gemmi code that builds the backbone of each chain (N, CA, C; Angstrom):
import gemmi

chains = {
    "A": [
        ("MET", (90.251, 70.925, 121.172), (89.198, 71.226, 120.224), (88.011, 71.881, 120.903)),
        ("THR", (87.785, 71.574, 122.182), (86.588, 72.075, 122.848), (86.745, 73.537, 123.244)),
        ("VAL", (87.965, 74.061, 123.144), (88.161, 75.456, 123.523), (87.822, 76.395, 122.361)),
        ("GLU", (87.266, 75.843, 121.315), (86.860, 76.648, 120.165), (85.871, 77.710, 120.613)),
        ("THR", (86.222, 78.977, 120.364), (85.361, 80.052, 120.842), (84.368, 80.512, 119.789)),
        ("THR", (84.578, 80.050, 118.554), (83.693, 80.469, 117.475), (82.274, 79.975, 117.743)),
        ("PRO", (81.282, 80.846, 117.539), (79.896, 80.400, 117.747), (79.571, 79.231, 116.825)),
        ("LYS", (78.598, 78.443, 117.256), (78.251, 77.236, 116.515), (77.817, 77.531, 115.082)),
        ("LYS", (77.164, 78.685, 114.931), (76.635, 79.037, 113.618), (77.745, 79.181, 112.564)),
        ("THR", (78.869, 79.768, 112.982), (79.943, 79.983, 112.021), (80.974, 78.857, 112.050)),
        ("ARG", (80.678, 77.826, 112.815), (81.625, 76.731, 112.983), (81.824, 75.963, 111.681)),
        ("ASP", (80.736, 75.885, 110.890), (80.786, 75.037, 109.707), (81.334, 75.775, 108.485)),
        ("THR", (82.352, 76.586, 108.724), (83.002, 77.268, 107.614), (84.494, 77.026, 107.707)),
        ("ARG", (85.140, 77.165, 106.563), (86.582, 76.964, 106.544), (87.312, 78.132, 105.899)),
        ("ASN", (86.573, 79.227, 105.683), (87.185, 80.341, 104.948), (87.564, 81.492, 105.878)),
        ("THR", (87.989, 81.154, 107.075), (88.335, 82.203, 108.023), (89.666, 81.874, 108.680)),
        ("GLY", (90.339, 82.891, 109.214), (91.629, 82.663, 109.874), (92.637, 82.006, 108.944)),
        ("PRO", (93.330, 80.961, 109.433), (94.341, 80.284, 108.613), (93.753, 79.743, 107.310)),
        ("GLY", (92.451, 79.444, 107.340), (91.795, 78.934, 106.138), (91.896, 79.895, 104.974)),
        ("ARG", (91.943, 81.196, 105.274), (92.045, 82.189, 104.202), (93.391, 82.083, 103.498)),
        ("LEU", (94.438, 81.844, 104.273), (95.754, 81.674, 103.660), (95.762, 80.417, 102.803)),
        ("LEU", (95.188, 79.357, 103.355), (95.119, 78.084, 102.639), (94.390, 78.260, 101.303)),
        ("ILE", (93.237, 78.942, 101.355), (92.449, 79.154, 100.140), (93.236, 80.013, 99.149)),
        ("ALA", (93.936, 81.022, 99.662), (94.717, 81.895, 98.780), (95.787, 81.100, 98.044)),
        ("VAL", (96.493, 80.216, 98.784), (97.547, 79.429, 98.152), (96.931, 78.435, 97.159)),
        ("TYR", (95.806, 77.828, 97.547), (95.111, 76.931, 96.616), (94.703, 77.677, 95.353)),
        ("ALA", (94.248, 78.924, 95.526), (93.814, 79.705, 94.370), (94.982, 79.963, 93.424)),
        ("VAL", (96.140, 80.289, 93.989), (97.327, 80.521, 93.158), (97.682, 79.247, 92.391)),
        ("PHE", (97.591, 78.108, 93.075), (97.900, 76.852, 92.397), (96.836, 76.495, 91.360)),
        ("ALA", (95.590, 76.815, 91.661), (94.532, 76.560, 90.682), (94.807, 77.349, 89.412)),
        ("ILE", (95.183, 78.628, 89.584), (95.448, 79.475, 88.420), (96.659, 78.971, 87.653)),
        ("SER", (97.765, 78.716, 88.385), (99.003, 78.351, 87.683), (98.886, 76.967, 87.049)),
        ("ALA", (98.232, 76.021, 87.752), (98.100, 74.679, 87.184), (97.189, 74.692, 85.959)),
        ("THR", (96.120, 75.498, 86.033), (95.216, 75.598, 84.888), (95.936, 76.208, 83.689)),
        ("ALA", (96.666, 77.289, 83.953), (97.386, 77.957, 82.871), (98.422, 77.018, 82.258)),
        ("ARG", (99.146, 76.311, 83.122), (100.193, 75.430, 82.642), (99.609, 74.270, 81.831)),
        ("ALA", (98.541, 73.656, 82.381), (97.911, 72.534, 81.680), (97.335, 72.998, 80.345)),
        ("GLY", (96.675, 74.154, 80.364), (96.106, 74.689, 79.136), (97.189, 74.917, 78.088)),
        ("TYR", (98.291, 75.495, 78.543), (99.418, 75.766, 77.648), (99.991, 74.472, 77.080)),
        ("GLN", (100.208, 73.481, 77.953), (100.785, 72.205, 77.509), (99.870, 71.510, 76.509)),
        ("ILE", (98.570, 71.490, 76.812), (97.644, 70.756, 75.959), (97.501, 71.444, 74.604)),
        ("LEU", (97.513, 72.787, 74.616), (97.342, 73.520, 73.365), (98.588, 73.430, 72.485)),
        ("THR", (99.779, 73.385, 73.097), (100.986, 73.496, 72.282), (101.712, 72.177, 72.046)),
        ("LYS", (101.691, 71.276, 73.027), (102.496, 70.064, 72.847), (101.835, 68.841, 73.455)),
        ("PHE", (100.532, 68.715, 73.223), (99.797, 67.597, 73.809), (100.331, 66.261, 73.312)),
        ("ALA", (100.645, 66.160, 72.021), (101.047, 64.897, 71.415), (102.353, 64.355, 72.005)),
        ("ASP", (103.202, 65.251, 72.515), (104.497, 64.824, 73.069), (104.326, 63.870, 74.236)),
        ("ALA", (103.388, 64.143, 75.110), (103.220, 63.341, 76.323), (101.783, 63.455, 76.806)),
        ("PRO", (100.877, 62.765, 76.128), (99.450, 62.902, 76.469), (99.165, 62.615, 77.942)),
        ("LEU", (99.789, 61.560, 78.495), (99.502, 61.169, 79.876), (99.863, 62.284, 80.855)),
        ("ALA", (101.086, 62.805, 80.699), (101.539, 63.866, 81.608), (100.627, 65.079, 81.511)),
        ("HIS", (100.173, 65.377, 80.300), (99.369, 66.585, 80.132), (97.943, 66.393, 80.608)),
        ("VAL", (97.425, 65.173, 80.469), (96.116, 64.875, 81.055), (96.209, 64.982, 82.578)),
        ("LEU", (97.312, 64.509, 83.130), (97.533, 64.603, 84.576), (97.607, 66.052, 85.028)),
        ("SER", (98.280, 66.874, 84.237), (98.352, 68.308, 84.550), (96.960, 68.905, 84.620)),
        ("ALA", (96.140, 68.543, 83.643), (94.776, 69.065, 83.606), (93.972, 68.560, 84.802)),
        ("PHE", (94.172, 67.281, 85.138), (93.477, 66.694, 86.285), (93.877, 67.424, 87.576)),
        ("ALA", (95.178, 67.663, 87.734), (95.671, 68.384, 88.909), (95.035, 69.770, 88.982)),
        ("ALA", (94.935, 70.412, 87.832), (94.340, 71.754, 87.789), (92.899, 71.711, 88.284)),
        ("VAL", (92.138, 70.712, 87.837), (90.741, 70.569, 88.260), (90.665, 70.340, 89.768)),
        ("VAL", (91.562, 69.491, 90.281), (91.572, 69.211, 91.719), (91.817, 70.500, 92.508)),
        ("TYR", (92.761, 71.317, 92.052), (93.046, 72.573, 92.757), (91.860, 73.533, 92.688)),
        ("ILE", (91.193, 73.558, 91.537), (90.032, 74.450, 91.411), (88.927, 74.010, 92.378)),
        ("VAL", (88.642, 72.699, 92.385), (87.592, 72.173, 93.258), (87.953, 72.437, 94.723)),
        ("ALA", (89.218, 72.219, 95.090), (89.653, 72.440, 96.469), (89.470, 73.911, 96.848)),
        ("THR", (89.878, 74.819, 95.967), (89.770, 76.247, 96.260), (88.321, 76.642, 96.515)),
        ("ILE", (87.445, 76.242, 95.604), (86.043, 76.641, 95.714), (85.391, 76.006, 96.943)),
        ("SER", (85.625, 74.698, 97.138), (84.932, 74.011, 98.227), (85.407, 74.494, 99.589)),
        ("LEU", (86.696, 74.848, 99.702), (87.199, 75.362, 100.981), (86.577, 76.715, 101.313)),
        ("ALA", (86.268, 77.477, 100.266), (85.719, 78.816, 100.484), (84.243, 78.782, 100.841)),
        ("LYS", (83.578, 77.633, 100.574), (82.126, 77.555, 100.787), (81.809, 76.964, 102.163)),
        ("PRO", (80.752, 77.465, 102.807), (80.351, 76.901, 104.096), (79.477, 75.660, 103.913)),
        ("GLY", (79.273, 74.943, 104.997), (78.338, 73.830, 104.976), (79.006, 72.474, 104.880)),
        ("ARG", (78.211, 71.466, 105.247), (78.767, 70.119, 105.352), (79.062, 69.488, 103.999)),
        ("THR", (78.218, 69.776, 103.022), (78.443, 69.197, 101.694), (79.782, 69.663, 101.136)),
        ("TRP", (80.020, 70.975, 101.276), (81.284, 71.515, 100.759), (82.462, 70.995, 101.563)),
        ("PHE", (82.222, 70.707, 102.844), (83.283, 70.105, 103.648), (83.694, 68.770, 103.041)),
        ("LYS", (82.679, 67.968, 102.666), (82.979, 66.654, 102.085), (83.701, 66.797, 100.749)),
        ("VAL", (83.240, 67.764, 99.955), (83.900, 67.995, 98.664), (85.363, 68.367, 98.899)),
        ("SER", (85.595, 69.260, 99.881), (86.967, 69.659, 100.210), (87.798, 68.456, 100.597)),
        ("LEU", (87.217, 67.612, 101.455), (87.941, 66.457, 101.960), (88.363, 65.547, 100.809)),
        ("VAL", (87.419, 65.275, 99.907), (87.725, 64.414, 98.761), (88.816, 65.070, 97.903)),
        ("ALA", (88.653, 66.363, 97.625), (89.611, 67.050, 96.755), (91.013, 67.021, 97.358)),
        ("VAL", (91.108, 67.296, 98.660), (92.422, 67.354, 99.297), (93.041, 65.952, 99.373)),
        ("LEU", (92.200, 64.932, 99.631), (92.718, 63.560, 99.661), (93.206, 63.126, 98.274)),
        ("VAL", (92.430, 63.444, 97.254), (92.843, 63.126, 95.886), (94.165, 63.823, 95.578)),
        ("GLU", (94.279, 65.072, 96.030), (95.500, 65.837, 95.814), (96.688, 65.152, 96.487)),
        ("LEU", (96.486, 64.709, 97.728), (97.568, 64.059, 98.469), (97.989, 62.768, 97.778)),
        ("VAL", (97.008, 61.938, 97.416), (97.313, 60.690, 96.713), (98.009, 61.007, 95.388)),
        ("GLY", (97.497, 62.014, 94.688), (98.062, 62.394, 93.397), (99.516, 62.783, 93.499)),
        ("VAL", (99.828, 63.652, 94.457), (101.212, 64.129, 94.562), (102.133, 62.989, 95.011)),
        ("LEU", (101.627, 62.090, 95.847), (102.462, 60.962, 96.301), (102.698, 59.960, 95.170)),
        ("VAL", (101.628, 59.595, 94.462), (101.759, 58.602, 93.387), (102.581, 59.172, 92.230)),
        ("VAL", (102.190, 60.353, 91.765), (102.903, 60.955, 90.633), (104.350, 61.252, 91.035)),
        ("GLY", (104.545, 61.722, 92.262), (105.897, 61.990, 92.744), (106.755, 60.748, 92.726)),
        ("ALA", (106.194, 59.639, 93.216), (106.947, 58.391, 93.266), (107.219, 57.853, 91.864)),
        ("VAL", (106.184, 57.852, 91.023), (106.359, 57.320, 89.665), (107.390, 58.142, 88.900)),
        ("SER", (107.324, 59.466, 89.059), (108.262, 60.313, 88.322), (109.697, 60.062, 88.771)),
        ("LEU", (109.827, 59.630, 90.020), (111.160, 59.378, 90.561), (111.715, 58.051, 90.055)),
        ("PHE", (110.845, 57.014, 90.072), (111.310, 55.670, 89.723), (111.282, 55.401, 88.231)),
        ("ASP", (110.407, 56.102, 87.528), (110.273, 55.851, 86.100), (110.191, 57.173, 85.341)),
        ("PRO", (111.323, 57.880, 85.264), (111.304, 59.207, 84.633), (110.897, 59.143, 83.162)),
        ("VAL", (111.055, 57.963, 82.540), (110.711, 57.851, 81.122), (109.213, 58.032, 80.915)),
        ("ALA", (108.425, 57.554, 81.886), (106.978, 57.692, 81.765), (106.559, 59.153, 81.917)),
        ("PHE", (107.406, 59.953, 82.513), (107.080, 61.368, 82.738), (108.172, 62.276, 82.187)),
        ("PRO", (108.304, 62.278, 80.856), (109.339, 63.151, 80.288), (108.982, 64.624, 80.473)),
        ("HIS", (107.709, 64.906, 80.696), (107.295, 66.295, 80.901), (106.834, 66.480, 82.344)),
        ("ASP", (107.247, 67.575, 82.906), (106.886, 67.824, 84.301), (105.407, 68.154, 84.448)),
        ("THR", (104.835, 67.669, 85.526), (103.522, 68.140, 85.949), (103.725, 68.823, 87.296)),
        ("VAL", (102.664, 69.418, 87.808), (102.769, 70.098, 89.106), (103.241, 69.109, 90.180)),
        ("TRP", (102.832, 67.832, 90.010), (103.099, 66.849, 91.051), (104.380, 66.053, 90.829)),
        ("SER", (105.063, 66.238, 89.693), (106.286, 65.481, 89.434), (107.325, 65.777, 90.515)),
        ("TYR", (108.068, 64.723, 90.887), (109.101, 64.853, 91.931), (108.549, 65.520, 93.193)),
        ("PHE", (107.336, 65.116, 93.557), (106.665, 65.611, 94.766), (106.541, 67.141, 94.778)),
        ("GLY", (106.427, 67.707, 93.583), (106.246, 69.153, 93.500), (107.507, 69.960, 93.763)),
        ("SER", (108.673, 69.335, 93.491), (109.934, 70.040, 93.781), (110.069, 71.314, 92.948)),
        ("GLY", (109.449, 71.310, 91.747), (109.513, 72.503, 90.904), (108.732, 73.667, 91.480)),
        ("TYR", (107.905, 73.370, 92.470), (107.093, 74.414, 93.109), (107.432, 74.510, 94.594)),
        ("GLY", (108.701, 74.283, 94.902), (109.147, 74.390, 96.290), (108.461, 73.412, 97.226)),
        ("PHE", (108.060, 72.262, 96.690), (107.382, 71.208, 97.473), (106.068, 71.687, 98.088)),
        ("VAL", (105.601, 72.858, 97.681), (104.308, 73.323, 98.202), (103.189, 72.324, 97.877)),
        ("PRO", (103.178, 71.723, 96.658), (102.118, 70.750, 96.371), (102.088, 69.561, 97.331)),
        ("LEU", (103.226, 69.271, 97.949), (103.278, 68.164, 98.913), (102.796, 68.619, 100.296)),
        ("ILE", (103.158, 69.849, 100.663), (102.808, 70.363, 101.992), (101.339, 70.772, 102.052)),
        ("LEU", (100.859, 71.320, 100.933), (99.507, 71.890, 100.902), (98.407, 70.905, 101.322)),
        ("PRO", (98.367, 69.660, 100.760), (97.292, 68.753, 101.179), (97.386, 68.356, 102.649)),
        ("VAL", (98.606, 68.304, 103.195), (98.755, 67.963, 104.615), (98.155, 69.079, 105.471)),
        ("LEU", (98.512, 70.327, 105.130), (97.930, 71.462, 105.853), (96.419, 71.502, 105.644)),
        ("GLY", (95.990, 71.164, 104.428), (94.567, 71.150, 104.120), (93.821, 70.151, 104.999)),
        ("LEU", (94.388, 68.954, 105.144), (93.742, 67.934, 105.974), (93.709, 68.361, 107.438)),
        ("LEU", (94.813, 68.948, 107.909), (94.848, 69.428, 109.296), (93.758, 70.466, 109.531)),
        ("TRP", (93.640, 71.367, 108.577), (92.640, 72.434, 108.696), (91.228, 71.863, 108.640)),
        ("LEU", (90.991, 70.927, 107.722), (89.667, 70.310, 107.625), (89.343, 69.555, 108.908)),
        ("TYR", (90.350, 68.918, 109.488), (90.118, 68.190, 110.740), (89.719, 69.160, 111.855)),
        ("ARG", (90.444, 70.267, 111.930), (90.150, 71.246, 112.974), (88.760, 71.853, 112.798)),
        ("ARG", (88.331, 71.993, 111.573), (87.044, 72.639, 111.304), (86.005, 71.634, 110.848)),
        ("ARG", (86.155, 70.389, 111.252), (85.176, 69.371, 110.823), (83.821, 69.704, 111.431)),
        ("PRO", (82.762, 69.423, 110.682), (81.419, 69.722, 111.210), (81.194, 68.955, 112.496)),
        ("SER", (80.555, 69.612, 113.469), (80.309, 68.949, 114.754), (79.298, 67.823, 114.562)),
        ("GLY", (79.355, 66.844, 115.435), (78.483, 65.678, 115.312), (79.059, 64.694, 114.316)),
        ("SER", (78.345, 63.608, 114.080), (78.856, 62.604, 113.155), (78.701, 63.104, 111.734)),
        ("ALA", (79.761, 63.002, 110.960), (79.754, 63.517, 109.602), (79.173, 62.486, 108.629)),
    ],
    "B": [
        ("MET", (118.747, 87.495, 83.899), (117.834, 88.263, 84.752), (118.089, 89.770, 84.571)),
        ("ASP", (117.022, 90.509, 84.342), (117.199, 91.941, 84.100), (116.784, 92.770, 85.322)),
        ("GLY", (116.846, 94.080, 85.148), (116.549, 94.987, 86.254), (115.139, 94.832, 86.782)),
        ("TYR", (114.207, 94.522, 85.874), (112.822, 94.345, 86.319), (112.723, 93.194, 87.305)),
        ("PHE", (113.446, 92.103, 86.966), (113.397, 90.950, 87.869), (113.929, 91.326, 89.246)),
        ("TYR", (115.076, 92.010, 89.256), (115.669, 92.356, 90.560), (114.789, 93.339, 91.336)),
        ("ALA", (114.118, 94.227, 90.597), (113.194, 95.158, 91.274), (112.057, 94.382, 91.938)),
        ("VAL", (111.480, 93.418, 91.192), (110.393, 92.609, 91.761), (110.940, 91.773, 92.914)),
        ("LEU", (112.154, 91.248, 92.730), (112.766, 90.421, 93.777), (112.893, 91.195, 95.088)),
        ("ILE", (113.465, 92.421, 94.993), (113.711, 93.199, 96.212), (112.394, 93.644, 96.851)),
        ("VAL", (111.510, 94.235, 96.029), (110.254, 94.746, 96.581), (109.374, 93.593, 97.066)),
        ("GLY", (109.351, 92.501, 96.304), (108.547, 91.342, 96.689), (109.024, 90.725, 97.982)),
        ("LEU", (110.355, 90.603, 98.087), (110.944, 90.023, 99.299), (110.633, 90.900, 100.510)),
        ("LEU", (110.822, 92.217, 100.339), (110.524, 93.151, 101.440), (109.064, 93.051, 101.853)),
        ("SER", (108.184, 93.034, 100.857), (106.753, 92.979, 101.147), (106.396, 91.695, 101.887)),
        ("THR", (106.962, 90.578, 101.426), (106.686, 89.302, 102.095), (107.185, 89.329, 103.536)),
        ("ILE", (108.398, 89.865, 103.731), (108.946, 89.925, 105.089), (108.071, 90.802, 105.985)),
        ("ILE", (107.703, 91.988, 105.472), (106.881, 92.913, 106.263), (105.558, 92.250, 106.651)),
        ("CYS", (104.911, 91.612, 105.682), (103.592, 91.015, 105.943), (103.693, 89.828, 106.890)),
        ("VAL", (104.708, 88.985, 106.680), (104.841, 87.802, 107.535), (105.188, 88.225, 108.966)),
        ("VAL", (106.097, 89.203, 109.103), (106.437, 89.683, 110.442), (105.194, 90.244, 111.133)),
        ("ALA", (104.421, 91.041, 110.387), (103.188, 91.601, 110.962), (102.230, 90.486, 111.367)),
        ("GLY", (102.167, 89.437, 110.543), (101.298, 88.312, 110.854), (101.761, 87.577, 112.102)),
        ("VAL", (103.072, 87.368, 112.197), (103.628, 86.686, 113.365), (103.388, 87.517, 114.626)),
        ("MET", (103.439, 88.840, 114.470), (103.199, 89.730, 115.610), (101.707, 89.889, 115.910)),
        ("LYS", (100.880, 89.102, 115.232), (99.433, 89.070, 115.451), (98.770, 90.409, 115.166)),
        ("LYS", (99.296, 91.107, 114.184), (98.679, 92.378, 113.799), (97.685, 92.143, 112.668)),
        ("ALA", (96.624, 92.933, 112.649), (95.697, 92.919, 111.513), (96.347, 93.706, 110.375)),
        ("PRO", (95.885, 93.501, 109.142), (96.462, 94.272, 108.034), (96.369, 95.763, 108.329)),
        ("ASN", (97.475, 96.483, 108.103), (97.478, 97.920, 108.355), (98.073, 98.628, 107.145)),
        ("ASP", (98.251, 99.948, 107.270), (98.753, 100.730, 106.135), (100.084, 100.195, 105.626)),
        ("VAL", (100.960, 99.819, 106.553), (102.309, 99.399, 106.144), (102.242, 98.125, 105.303)),
        ("THR", (101.496, 97.123, 105.779), (101.461, 95.868, 105.031), (100.717, 96.044, 103.699)),
        ("ILE", (99.628, 96.803, 103.726), (98.867, 96.993, 102.491), (99.686, 97.800, 101.491)),
        ("LEU", (100.410, 98.829, 101.980), (101.232, 99.638, 101.068), (102.390, 98.817, 100.497)),
        ("SER", (102.915, 97.876, 101.286), (104.015, 97.051, 100.759), (103.521, 96.189, 99.602)),
        ("VAL", (102.278, 95.710, 99.699), (101.698, 94.945, 98.588), (101.422, 95.879, 97.411)),
        ("ALA", (100.987, 97.101, 97.718), (100.763, 98.089, 96.658), (102.073, 98.390, 95.928)),
        ("ALA", (103.192, 98.372, 96.665), (104.497, 98.614, 96.038), (104.821, 97.502, 95.042)),
        ("VAL", (104.469, 96.260, 95.400), (104.681, 95.139, 94.472), (103.872, 95.373, 93.202)),
        ("GLU", (102.621, 95.790, 93.383), (101.757, 96.074, 92.233), (102.374, 97.174, 91.352)),
        ("LEU", (102.919, 98.207, 92.007), (103.506, 99.324, 91.272), (104.695, 98.857, 90.425)),
        ("VAL", (105.575, 98.054, 91.037), (106.744, 97.553, 90.306), (106.295, 96.708, 89.109)),
        ("LEU", (105.262, 95.872, 89.322), (104.764, 95.035, 88.232), (104.168, 95.898, 87.114)),
        ("LEU", (103.517, 97.019, 87.512), (102.962, 97.929, 86.506), (104.078, 98.542, 85.667)),
        ("VAL", (105.166, 98.919, 86.360), (106.318, 99.483, 85.640), (106.888, 98.435, 84.682)),
        ("TYR", (106.954, 97.191, 85.183), (107.419, 96.072, 84.361), (106.544, 95.947, 83.106)),
        ("LEU", (105.228, 96.029, 83.305), (104.284, 95.899, 82.187), (104.496, 97.014, 81.161)),
        ("VAL", (104.532, 98.270, 81.660), (104.688, 99.412, 80.755), (106.037, 99.325, 80.041)),
        ("GLY", (107.078, 98.991, 80.817), (108.416, 98.859, 80.226), (108.446, 97.802, 79.139)),
        ("SER", (107.766, 96.680, 79.395), (107.751, 95.585, 78.426), (107.014, 95.972, 77.156)),
        ("ILE", (105.895, 96.708, 77.350), (105.132, 97.163, 76.171), (106.000, 98.079, 75.319)),
        ("ILE", (106.754, 98.986, 75.995), (107.625, 99.915, 75.266), (108.710, 99.138, 74.513)),
        ("ARG", (109.309, 98.134, 75.187), (110.380, 97.361, 74.546), (109.869, 96.641, 73.300)),
        ("VAL", (108.678, 96.057, 73.406), (108.125, 95.359, 72.248), (107.794, 96.368, 71.142)),
        ("ALA", (107.271, 97.546, 71.552), (106.926, 98.577, 70.579), (108.175, 99.079, 69.852)),
        ("LEU", (109.312, 99.062, 70.551), (110.561, 99.515, 69.934), (111.218, 98.415, 69.104)),
        ("GLY", (110.556, 97.278, 69.014), (111.037, 96.234, 68.115), (111.783, 95.086, 68.781)),
        ("GLU", (111.850, 95.073, 70.112), (112.528, 93.965, 70.773), (111.658, 92.707, 70.695)),
        ("LYS", (112.315, 91.568, 70.492), (111.580, 90.311, 70.354), (111.628, 89.518, 71.664)),
        ("ILE", (110.469, 88.966, 72.052), (110.433, 88.055, 73.197), (110.861, 86.680, 72.684)),
        ("ALA", (111.888, 86.098, 73.330), (112.446, 84.837, 72.840), (111.436, 83.697, 72.947)),
        ("GLY", (110.700, 83.634, 74.060), (109.730, 82.559, 74.256), (108.384, 82.894, 73.630)),
        ("GLU", (107.340, 82.248, 74.129), (105.995, 82.509, 73.652), (105.522, 83.869, 74.203)),
        ("PRO", (105.278, 84.846, 73.301), (104.860, 86.166, 73.803), (103.597, 86.093, 74.660)),
        ("TRP", (102.590, 85.323, 74.227), (101.331, 85.320, 74.989), (101.517, 84.663, 76.344)),
        ("GLU", (102.530, 83.798, 76.471), (102.802, 83.207, 77.782), (103.337, 84.294, 78.718)),
        ("PHE", (104.247, 85.136, 78.170), (104.790, 86.240, 78.952), (103.682, 87.188, 79.410)),
        ("TRP", (102.821, 87.572, 78.469), (101.749, 88.523, 78.821), (100.764, 87.887, 79.789)),
        ("GLY", (100.524, 86.602, 79.633), (99.644, 85.900, 80.579), (100.188, 85.956, 81.990)),
        ("TYR", (101.508, 85.730, 82.089), (102.136, 85.768, 83.410), (102.028, 87.153, 84.040)),
        ("ILE", (102.340, 88.186, 83.246), (102.397, 89.527, 83.851), (100.991, 90.007, 84.214)),
        ("ILE", (100.001, 89.669, 83.403), (98.619, 90.074, 83.729), (98.163, 89.371, 85.003)),
        ("THR", (98.447, 88.048, 85.083), (98.069, 87.296, 86.286), (98.769, 87.870, 87.515)),
        ("ALA", (100.074, 88.171, 87.364), (100.831, 88.734, 88.480), (100.228, 90.062, 88.935)),
        ("LEU", (99.711, 90.841, 87.977), (99.122, 92.138, 88.314), (97.804, 91.983, 89.073)),
        ("ILE", (97.104, 90.881, 88.822), (95.812, 90.666, 89.490), (96.006, 90.233, 90.945)),
        ("LEU", (97.093, 89.467, 91.206), (97.289, 88.877, 92.532), (97.311, 89.891, 93.686)),
        ("PRO", (98.112, 90.981, 93.611), (98.126, 91.919, 94.747), (96.757, 92.510, 95.012)),
        ("VAL", (96.031, 92.850, 93.934), (94.694, 93.431, 94.093), (93.778, 92.432, 94.790)),
        ("GLY", (93.826, 91.183, 94.329), (92.992, 90.150, 94.930), (93.328, 89.931, 96.391)),
        ("ALA", (94.633, 89.904, 96.704), (95.051, 89.631, 98.084), (94.619, 90.757, 99.023)),
        ("VAL", (94.764, 92.013, 98.568), (94.367, 93.139, 99.420), (92.858, 93.109, 99.641)),
        ("TYR", (92.105, 92.871, 98.565), (90.638, 92.781, 98.681), (90.250, 91.678, 99.669)),
        ("TRP", (90.848, 90.522, 99.503), (90.586, 89.337, 100.345), (90.945, 89.621, 101.801)),
        ("SER", (92.001, 90.429, 102.022), (92.449, 90.686, 103.391), (91.606, 91.768, 104.056)),
        ("ILE", (91.033, 92.668, 103.254), (90.189, 93.712, 103.842), (88.861, 93.107, 104.302)),
        ("LEU", (88.422, 92.042, 103.612), (87.162, 91.384, 103.990), (87.243, 90.785, 105.388)),
        ("GLU", (88.412, 90.302, 105.755), (88.566, 89.766, 107.110), (89.888, 90.277, 107.685)),
        ("ARG", (89.787, 91.247, 108.554), (91.008, 91.886, 109.041), (91.557, 91.149, 110.251)),
        ("THR", (92.146, 89.998, 109.997), (92.848, 89.264, 111.054), (94.312, 89.135, 110.649)),
        ("ARG", (95.117, 88.603, 111.559), (96.532, 88.478, 111.251), (96.769, 87.514, 110.088)),
        ("TRP", (95.813, 86.620, 109.852), (95.996, 85.663, 108.756), (95.983, 86.355, 107.406)),
        ("SER", (95.273, 87.476, 107.349), (95.239, 88.214, 106.095), (96.612, 88.778, 105.744)),
        ("ASN", (97.424, 89.047, 106.771), (98.791, 89.481, 106.501), (99.602, 88.359, 105.851)),
        ("PHE", (99.338, 87.116, 106.265), (100.037, 85.989, 105.634), (99.592, 85.832, 104.180)),
        ("VAL", (98.289, 86.072, 103.951), (97.794, 86.021, 102.568), (98.548, 87.043, 101.724)),
        ("MET", (98.673, 88.272, 102.254), (99.363, 89.321, 101.500), (100.852, 89.008, 101.387)),
        ("GLY", (101.386, 88.329, 102.412), (102.791, 87.928, 102.356), (103.065, 86.968, 101.214)),
        ("ALA", (102.047, 86.197, 100.830), (102.219, 85.246, 99.733), (102.365, 85.949, 98.389)),
        ("VAL", (101.892, 87.208, 98.315), (101.932, 87.938, 97.042), (103.369, 88.192, 96.595)),
        ("GLY", (104.186, 88.727, 97.502), (105.556, 89.098, 97.149), (106.340, 87.919, 96.608)),
        ("ILE", (106.259, 86.799, 97.318), (107.051, 85.636, 96.918), (106.517, 85.044, 95.614)),
        ("THR", (105.186, 85.071, 95.445), (104.608, 84.588, 94.183), (105.051, 85.483, 93.027)),
        ("ALA", (105.033, 86.794, 93.267), (105.456, 87.741, 92.229), (106.914, 87.501, 91.841)),
        ("MET", (107.761, 87.176, 92.847), (109.168, 86.894, 92.567), (109.309, 85.693, 91.644)),
        ("VAL", (108.594, 84.619, 91.981), (108.667, 83.396, 91.172), (108.174, 83.680, 89.758)),
        ("MET", (107.081, 84.443, 89.655), (106.522, 84.728, 88.335), (107.450, 85.630, 87.528)),
        ("ALA", (108.107, 86.578, 88.204), (109.040, 87.467, 87.498), (110.230, 86.668, 86.974)),
        ("ALA", (110.679, 85.672, 87.757), (111.787, 84.819, 87.307), (111.377, 84.067, 86.044)),
        ("ARG", (110.158, 83.552, 86.053), (109.647, 82.825, 84.887), (109.474, 83.769, 83.690)),
        ("MET", (109.017, 84.986, 83.970), (108.836, 85.960, 82.899), (110.180, 86.295, 82.244)),
        ("ASN", (111.224, 86.378, 83.071), (112.564, 86.627, 82.534), (113.037, 85.476, 81.653)),
        ("GLN", (112.747, 84.246, 82.111), (113.130, 83.073, 81.311), (112.441, 83.104, 79.952)),
        ("ILE", (111.177, 83.502, 79.938), (110.434, 83.517, 78.679), (110.979, 84.613, 77.768)),
        ("TRP", (111.295, 85.745, 78.367), (111.720, 86.900, 77.557), (113.061, 86.641, 76.866)),
        ("TYR", (114.014, 86.050, 77.635), (115.363, 85.897, 77.069), (115.626, 84.505, 76.514)),
    ],
}
model = gemmi.Model(1)
for chain_id, residues in chains.items():
    chain = gemmi.Chain(chain_id)
    for i, (resn, *xyz) in enumerate(residues, 1):
        res = gemmi.Residue()
        res.name, res.seqid = resn, gemmi.SeqId(i, " ")
        for name, pos in zip(("N", "CA", "C"), xyz):
            atom = gemmi.Atom()
            atom.name, atom.element = name, gemmi.Element(name[0])
            atom.pos, atom.b_iso = gemmi.Position(*pos), 0.0
            res.add_atom(atom)
        chain.add_residue(res)
    model.add_chain(chain)
structure = gemmi.Structure()
structure.add_model(model)
structure.setup_entities()
């Protein structure tokens, strides 16, 4: 970590290098999850309110993660951290529940079956996000 | 799956491979990688125009029409956004960003085909 060559001034950003790819993928998921949740809620909300509320929640998490990762500063770092952790917990819990109790989740969400419908990217993304946040954590005690 | 899907599949796959290889080779975005993303945009534009003509000639979209149009419009925005985003920071990571366009376009084209038929 100490071999970081980036000047201290630009250290507190996460929107550079690999972070740009991360933000791009988050942005794609923010768009697709929002569109999907919007579509589900508008057309068939009554079928499975819980699953569709979860879809909407996932969409919000992706939007917050995308924006906060793109912003510099310690506050946005914390927002990113919370968003990515919520995402990780979400995909693990929803993934597990969808596996053990498919009746509770008759409709797929982004996180159902650990995101298998999306090539497991929803499962990998928060792990990469945490690694990236760790590498770019603000210097000093957070 | 129709010809449009296979066109997006081939061009998208090529573009993703070109961009990822360039990224692995630690190259900054260059004409080749940017043009490969532009090719994806071009194929999607042809898809859009072709689809408009088909609907105008009376063909019916089996699924939700606005879902189909939403997908194709979003797909058309992605290459432009990725190229813009990669020009702002010309590092090898921007090639990976552009590499994500082709594969995303492929997935979206597959979904668009499902909606259409």
